[in-house]
LOGUZA-769269 format. One record per residue (C-alpha): z negated, y, x; residue in one letter. Coordinates in steps of 0.5 Angstrom, whole numbers, plus 500, padded with zeros to 3 digits. Layout:
! residues N
ZYXA...
! end
This chain:
! residues 587
245173401M248167398T244164392H247160387L247161379R246155375P252155371S256155378V253147380R250143376A244140378G242143384R236148384R236156380R237160386G238169385R243170380P248177381G254174384R259177381T264173377A270173381A265170387V262165382L269163380S272162387A266158388I267154382A273152382V273150390A268145387G273141383T275139390A277132391V270128392L267134389G264138395L270140399G271134403A277132402P279124403A286124404F290118407A290114414A293115420G292122422N291123430T286129432L289131439T285134445V287138451N282138456V286142461G288148456T280152455T279156450V273159451R266158454P261155450V256159447T255154440H258160435V257156430A249154430A246159427G242161419G240166415L233165413Y234159418G227160422V220161419D213162423T209156425G212150425D217151420T221148424P217146430P221148438L223141439S228140433Q231147435L233146443Y237141442P242145438L242150443H242156437V245163438N244167432T240169426F240173421T232173418Q230179413P226185416P220187417P215187410G219183408T218183400Q224177398Q223172394L229168394G232161391N225160388G220162393A213164391T212168398H216172402P217169409C221169415C220177417D224178424G220181428L214175426Q219169428V222172434A218169439D220162436K227164435I227166443T224160446A229157442A234161445G237165440G238172438Q237175431Q240180426Y235184421L238184414R235191412L236190404P232184404D226189404I227188397F225183391S231180387T237180389F242184386P236189389Y232193385N234199388W230205387V232212390S235215396W228217397S224210396D230208401W230211406E222211406S224203407K228204413I224208416R219203416T222198418M227201424I220204426T216197426A222195430R222199435V214199436N215191437A216193444T215186446N221184442T228183445T233179441N235183435I242184437A243188431G241192423Y245190418E244196413I248192406W248185404N255184400E256191398P263189395D260184389A253188388N252196390W254198384G250193380E244194385S244201384T246201377K240205374N241212379D246216378P244219384N246213389A253214391G258211392T257205398Y261208403L257214403N251210404A253207409W255213412T247216411R243210412T246209419Y245216421R238216418D237209423I239213428R235219428V229213429I233208434D239210438T240204441E240198438T247196435P248196427I252192423I257192417G259191413P256184410G262183405A261177400S268175401A273178406Y278183403N284187407H283194402D276193403F276192410M281197411V277203407G271201410F273202418M276208416T270211414N267209418A271211424K272218420N264219421T262217427N259210425T263204427L259198426P258195434S259188430V265186424A260181419V263178413W262172410H266165409E263161403L268157399G269150399D275151404F274158407S275154414Y282155413Q282162412D278164418V284165422Q288169417A281174416H280175424V287177425T288182419D281184422F284185428R291188426S286194422I282195428E289196432D292200427S286206427L287206435G279202435L278197440P275190438H269189436I266182436P267178429I260175425S261170419I253170418N254166412E259160412Y260154407A258153400S253151396P254143396G257143404Q250143407V249136404D257135409Q256133417P264134416S264141413I260143419G265140423V271144420H266151421Y265149428M273149430A275154426A270159428F272157435E279157435R278164431A274168438G268168433I261171436H256168431D256164425A251162421E249157416R248160409A242160405Y243156399W235154398Y229153402E228157407A226155414G230148415T236151419M238151412D239143410G239140417L232139416L228136411Y220135412D222138419N226132421L233131422P238130416T245127417A249134418S243136424Y247129428W253133428A249140431Y246136436E252134439W255141439Y248143441G250138448D257141449Q258145456S262148460G269150455N271149450V278145450V283145445Q283141439T290140435V289137427P292133423Q291134415S284135415Y283131420L279137426D274137431G272141437V271139443A268141450S269139458Y264140463D266139471A258139474S258133468R263129468K263130460Q268130455V264131449N269131442V265132435V270131429F271128422G274131416G278124413D278117412S280111413G282109421S285115425N285116432T282121438V288122443K285125449V289128454N288131461G282126464L285124471A280128474G275123471L278117475G282110472N277109467Q272112463V267109458S267112451V261112447Q264113440L257115434S257116427S253121422T250119415N252122409T246122405T245129404G240135406R234131403T235125407T232125413N237120420Q232118425A238118430A246118430P249111429N251108435L259105433V262102440S261103448T269101450T271102457T279105457Y284106462S287112463V294112462V298118465N291123464G290121457S287116453I288115445S281112441V282109434P277111429V276105424S272106416N272113417M268117411D270124410A263126409V260123415A262127423A264123429Y263123437Q266121442L262122448L268121454I265120462T268116468P265109469T262111475T259117478G255120472V249124473P243122469T241128467H245135467Q243139473Q248145473T248150468Y253155467E251163466A257164461E253158457N247160456A244167452T247173456V243180453V246187453N250184459A257181459A261174459R266175464L272172467S274170475S277164478T273164483T267163479A265155477S268154470N272161470G266165468G260168470Y256174467V256181470G254188467R246185467I244193468D239195463G231195464S225199462G227197454D226191450A232194446R237195452T233189458D239186461S237178462F240171462V236166459D237159462F236152456L234147461V233140459N230136465V228129466P221129468T215134470A217137477R218142483S225143483Y230148487T233153483M239153486T242161484V250162485K251170485Y255176487A252182489N257188492A252193493T251192500G244192499A240186497N238187489A233184485T232180478Q226177475G225170474L221168469A220161465Y217158459N214165458G210166464G209171469G214174474F216173480S221176484T228173486V233177492S239177492Y243179498P250182500P256179498T263181502T267177497S267184491G265183484W268179479G267173486N260170486P260167493T252168494G247163493S239163494V234158492D228158489V223154487T221153479V216149476Q217145470L215141464K219134462A224136457G227144455Y225150458N227156458V229160465I230168464R233172470L233179469A234186471K229188465G224185460S218185457P212185462N217185468F218192473G224192474G230189477G233194483T240194485G245189481Y247182481A252178477E250171475L255165475D250159475S244156477I242149479R236144478L235138483Q
! end
């Protein structure tokens, strides 16, 4: 877990001690960057290029997660989580005793917050060593640790209505604190032996839930080679690779670290596994909207599966996106990012001007979130021919007021009509602040849907199933392998977070494929209600070709609703046969 010594950054709230000298030195040096906070104000005159026709990946809001980001009750309220389209959290385990950042009582037990995270559309990892009360962890002995493991894992297995535990993190920052935590126990052994032994202890009780690691404080080639080699040799490979990116400019290193890790997998003859950056950004950076944008862009380009904002200050605040349960300036950068749908498209940065962009053909919308430089700069957007000869461009900005000052709404800078020339427009953005974030929302001048009607399955929360590609699927993607039922740890389902303008009955059209030759069924539930059954007649076009459609009626409330289509889910007897999901449309 990331915690800050007073010596690292004067005037900051004291956190848990114990970072290694190397990590502290790196953070301290990075903290001397221009502006003192890691958002450099370089010369103006740069251009961010957006290529709408070049798809990077489906929108999944990779960076929209947090460490200790959610607590129980209204900390934070669901109304603030919904617009973020949260992805994955790292939360402490059941029975946590951890007192982080000056807290007077433990918080955020993963099983206690599970229903809220599920309602918001998210998943979570359980950080097992946060059962201890201090950091570095107050290790006692192997018998004590293994007793704790049995208690924690049994609690999860017994939580038969909890579906969102995406993995167990065996240890946090072992490269920095394993020896420091275990220095009073001569029998503790090496971390690699501890990984192997703990992995096997977990599998005695729970053979299903993924195990993730190593959770390193920083990416290091030699450490990762040793870890993955040991994991291969002992048959204890992680399901997700995990490390932290905590320096002020760590976003610049993400791609290189991913490339290096993939080369390690290749050298060991291992398949590529998902990568989680389960702590990112340095202490001062939670104050800076543009830094969040840099990480969003880096994670999307590098193919990261999920990423969690670091926990430097108060728990339950989405790591500084909220203050007193209300948005800060940085919240709006993540809200714009949360509103992206369809596909992430290519962005080409220049200097420190960077961003993440999406294109949703059904909404006729290009959404560009950007920032990082000062003065007058330009955003050039190519590939707009499909939006017509003219487009409306709305430019908005955040404030730069930090994590303890609320911003009620983003600033609307301008709304301008642009002529599309050879498929492109160039939008000048004057008087940029390097710390602020900005949004360009580009739509046709006519014929724009009043609200989102089509929701792609690959953009939704996908649990124990797979996002797949197909040229015949809408937007190029669909969800398949929705096969698991009968156990909350392996149930397969897709949760769509939808936002409708009025409370009424809606006709929901489900696009699907079913190549079994017989009817297949899935369960349908929304907003935590009871299940009904959706029947999918067989399609003749084969798997990966979602040519079928069925209509069902759903009664939705105004605002956000969660719609689940499930092969298996708690309180549902299980579907029959198999069906792949392409999208839903609400009319």
